[in-house]
C-alpha positions in Angstrom: -0.3 -0.1 -0.2 1.8 3.2 -1.1 0.5 6.3 1.1 1.8 9.5 -0.3 3.8 11.7 2.6 1.8 14.2 4.0 3.5 17.2 6.0 1.2 18.3 8.5 0.8 22.3 8.6 3.5 24.1 10.9 2.4 25.5 14.2 2.2 29.3 14.3 2.0 31.5 17.5 -1.3 31.3 19.0 -2.3 27.9 17.5 -3.9 25.3 19.7 -2.5 22.2 20.9 -4.3 19.4 22.6 -3.2 17.2 25.4 -4.6 13.6 25.0 -4.1 10.5 27.2 -4.5 7.4 24.9 -2.7 4.9 27.1 -1.8 4.9 30.7 -3.2 7.0 33.9 -1.3 9.5 35.8 -1.9 10.1 39.5 -2.8 13.9 39.2 -1.4 17.0 37.6 2.1 17.2 39.0 4.6 17.4 36.1 2.0 18.3 33.3 2.1 22.2 34.5 5.8 22.0 33.5 5.0 20.6 30.2 2.3 22.9 29.6 4.5 25.7 30.6 7.0 25.1 27.8 4.6 24.8 25.3 2.9 28.0 26.3 6.3 29.6 26.3 6.9 28.7 22.8 3.7 30.5 22.0 0.9 27.8 21.5 -2.4 27.6 23.6 -2.6 24.5 25.4 -5.9 22.5 25.6 -6.8 19.5 27.7 -10.0 18.0 29.3 -10.2 16.8 32.8 -10.8 13.4 31.2 -7.1 12.5 30.9 -7.1 12.2 34.6 -9.2 9.3 34.8 -8.0 5.7 35.6 -9.2 2.5 34.9 -6.9 0.1 36.0 -3.7 0.6 34.2 -5.6 2.7 31.6 -6.4 6.3 31.8 -10.3 5.9 31.4 -12.2 2.9 29.3 -11.3 2.9 25.8 -14.5 4.4 24.6 -13.5 7.4 26.6 -9.8 7.5 25.3 -10.7 6.8 21.8 -13.3 9.4 21.4 -10.8 11.9 22.9 -8.5 11.3 20.3 -10.5 11.2 17.4 -11.9 14.4 18.4 -8.6 16.2 18.7 -7.9 14.6 15.1 -10.9 15.8 14.0 -11.4 19.4 15.5 -10.3 22.1 13.0 -9.3 24.2 15.7 -6.9 22.0 16.9 -3.5 22.1 15.2 -1.2 19.4 17.0 -1.9 16.5 19.5 0.5 15.7 21.9 0.1 12.4 24.1 0.1 12.7 28.1 2.1 9.7 28.9 2.9 6.3 27.7 2.3 3.1 29.5 -0.1 0.7 27.6 -3.5 1.1 26.2 -2.8 2.5 22.5 -3.4 -0.9 20.8 -6.7 -1.3 22.3 -7.8 1.7 20.2 -6.7 0.7 16.9 -9.9 -0.4 15.6 -11.8 2.9 16.1 -8.9 4.6 14.9 -8.9 2.7 11.6 -13.0 3.2 11.4 -12.6 7.2 11.5 -13.4 9.2 8.7 -10.1 10.5 7.4 -9.5 13.8 8.6 -9.6 16.5 6.2 -6.2 18.0 7.5 -3.1 16.3 9.0 -2.4 17.1 12.2 1.0 17.2 14.1 1.2 14.2 16.5 3.9 13.9 19.1 4.5 11.1 21.8 6.5 8.1 22.4 6.9 4.9 24.5 3.4 2.9 24.0 2.2 5.8 21.5 4.6 4.2 19.1 1.4 2.1 18.1 -0.1 5.3 16.8 3.1 6.7 14.8 2.9 3.3 13.1 -0.6 3.5 12.2 -0.9 7.0 11.3 2.7 6.6 9.0 1.2 3.7 7.5 -2.3 4.3 6.9 -2.5 8.2 6.7 1.0 8.8 5.3 1.4 11.8 7.9 4.8 12.4 9.4 4.9 12.4 13.1 7.1 13.4 15.7 8.8 10.5 18.1 9.3 13.0 21.0 8.3 14.1 24.5 5.1 14.3 26.2 3.3 16.3 28.5 4.4 14.7 31.4 8.0 14.4 30.3 8.4 17.4 28.4 9.3 19.3 31.8 11.1 16.7 33.6 14.7 17.8 34.4 14.0 21.1 32.1 14.9 20.1 28.5 18.3 21.6 27.3 18.0 25.0 25.3 19.3 23.0 22.1 16.3 20.6 22.4 13.9 23.0 23.2 15.0 25.0 20.1 15.1 21.9 17.8 11.7 20.9 19.1 10.2 24.6 18.2 11.9 24.5 14.6 10.4 20.9 13.9 7.1 22.2 15.0 7.2 25.7 13.3 9.8 25.9 10.3 9.1 23.8 7.1 13.0 24.8 6.1 14.5 23.2 9.2 16.7 20.3 8.2 19.3 20.4 10.6 22.7 18.1 10.7 22.3 16.5 14.3 25.6 15.7 16.4 26.4 14.8 19.7 29.6 13.7 21.3 28.0 10.5 22.8 27.1 8.9 19.5 28.7 5.7 18.8 29.6 4.1 15.4 28.8 0.3 15.5 29.1 -0.1 11.9 30.3 2.5 9.6 28.8 3.7 6.6 25.9 6.2 4.9 22.2 5.6 4.8 19.8 7.6 3.1 15.7 6.8 3.8 12.4 7.3 5.4 12.8 7.2 9.0 10.6 4.7 11.0 10.5 2.9 14.4 10.3 4.0 18.2 9.8 1.5 21.1 11.4 -2.0 20.3 8.9 -3.5 22.5 5.8 -2.0 20.8 7.6 -2.4 17.5 7.7 -6.4 17.8 4.1 -6.1 18.9 2.9 -4.5 15.7 4.0 -7.9 13.9 1.1 -9.4 12.2 -1.4 -6.3 12.8 -2.7 -4.1 10.2 -0.3 -1.4 11.4 2.8 -3.7 11.4 6.1 -1.9 11.0 7.2 -1.5 7.3 11.0 -1.5 7.4 11.9 -2.1 3.4 14.3 0.5 2.4 14.0 2.4 5.3 16.4 3.4 8.5 15.2 1.8 11.5 15.0 3.9 14.9 14.8 1.3 18.0 15.0 2.7 22.2 13.2 1.1 24.9 13.1 1.1 28.8 13.1 -1.7 31.5 14.1 -4.6 28.8 16.7 -6.8 30.5 19.3 -8.2 27.9 17.6 -11.4 27.1 14.3 -9.9 26.2 16.3 -7.3 23.9 17.8 -10.4 22.1 14.6 -11.9 21.9 13.0 -9.0 19.8 15.7 -8.2 18.0 15.7 -12.0 16.9 12.1 -11.9 16.2 12.5 -8.7 13.7 15.4 -10.8 12.2 13.5 -13.7 11.7 10.4 -11.8 10.4 12.8 -10.4 7.8 12.5 -6.8 9.3 16.3 -6.3 9.6 17.2 -7.4 6.2 15.4 -5.1 4.4 16.7 -1.8 6.4 18.9 0.5 5.1 20.3 1.5 8.4 19.8 1.3 12.1 19.6 4.3 14.7 19.7 3.3 18.2 18.3 5.6 20.7 18.3 5.3 24.7 17.9 1.7 26.4 17.5 3.2 29.7 17.7 0.8 32.8 18.3 -2.2 30.5 21.3 -3.7 32.1 21.2 -6.9 34.0 21.2 -7.1 37.8 24.0 -9.6 37.6 26.7 -10.7 35.0 29.5 -9.1 33.5 27.7 -7.9 30.4 25.3 -5.1 29.4 22.5 -4.4 27.1 25.1 -2.6 24.9 27.1 -5.6 24.6 24.1 -8.1 23.4 22.6 -5.1 21.2 26.0 -4.5 19.5 26.8 -8.1 19.0 23.7 -8.7 17.5 23.4 -5.6 15.3 27.0 -5.6 14.1 25.9 -8.8 12.0 23.8 -6.7 9.5 25.1 -5.3 6.6 24.2 -1.6 7.0 25.5 1.0 9.0 24.5 1.4 12.7 24.9 4.5 14.8 24.1 4.2 18.5 23.1 6.1 21.4 21.3 9.1 19.9 19.8 11.2 23.0 16.0 10.0 22.1 13.6 7.8 23.9 13.1 7.1 27.5 16.5 8.6 29.1 17.1 11.6 30.3 17.1 13.6 26.9 14.6 13.2 24.3 15.5 14.8 21.2 12.3 14.7 18.7 12.6 13.1 15.5 10.6 12.9 12.5 8.9 9.4 11.7 8.0 9.2 8.1 10.4 11.8 6.9 13.6 11.2 5.1 16.9 11.3 6.6 20.6 10.7 6.0 22.5 8.8 8.8 26.6 9.0 8.5 27.3 6.4 10.9 31.1 6.8 10.7 30.9 10.7 10.9 28.3 10.1 13.9 25.5 12.5 12.1 22.1 12.3 11.5 20.7 15.1 9.0 17.2 15.4 8.3 16.5 15.6 4.4 13.0 17.0 4.6 10.7 19.0 7.3 8.7 17.8 9.7 5.8 20.3 8.5 4.7 22.1 5.3 
């Protein structure tokens, strides 16, 4: 299925941003105020309903409430961007409702990570939208984002000419080489769970971005092995790894990095590791569905097209 790529319209000062809770619950608004303050400082009007504080076991309310909230945000012409509240679990339960929705007349900027990887895969594959793998409302203000990251996010949201070359001292070359392609991916465990679904990740000719949280090395091994056995790694142009936070074993003389490096060095494509995105202390946004150039040897990631129009 060849869906044309759609760049959502850029944000302008005064535009409305909706915060939605399609996944897990939060105990209260602590932490949310900081994220809202950052978005407002950028010049946007932030809207959310008290519904986002609902809790039903491990979900932020029942499926109907969460699904209706998300669809209303996509369909409301006054809302120009949609940002997730937090991750956890729950997005996969909303897939049938999203698949049945009428196609929105206008693409929306959509941002989140973790469990919201499901929604990225769905929106990229079935609507062709470029989406932002990046902070959510509860994490945006955590630890005060660096000036560089905040400026990067604002440019992604507002500037159709923004095509930076990103370089960080912590980047590691695991397999040298240069690759170009559309960026896809997100949280490894959620990507693995997409196999066999209507939103199954498509990696052919693409650069695959992976990150995760709290998965011990044997589970990382199992998930990477599953992707390899499904043919998802043989068809990629390159692999970009973000943070694998809290994934080291409690015992043993090996690390998550050791296991991932050993498995991914076998690939015949460039592999660049330790990009500051994901569940770690820094979460630099990346445009999923957009073309990038990755030079693993030079340790750089260059955006070849903007996230917005």
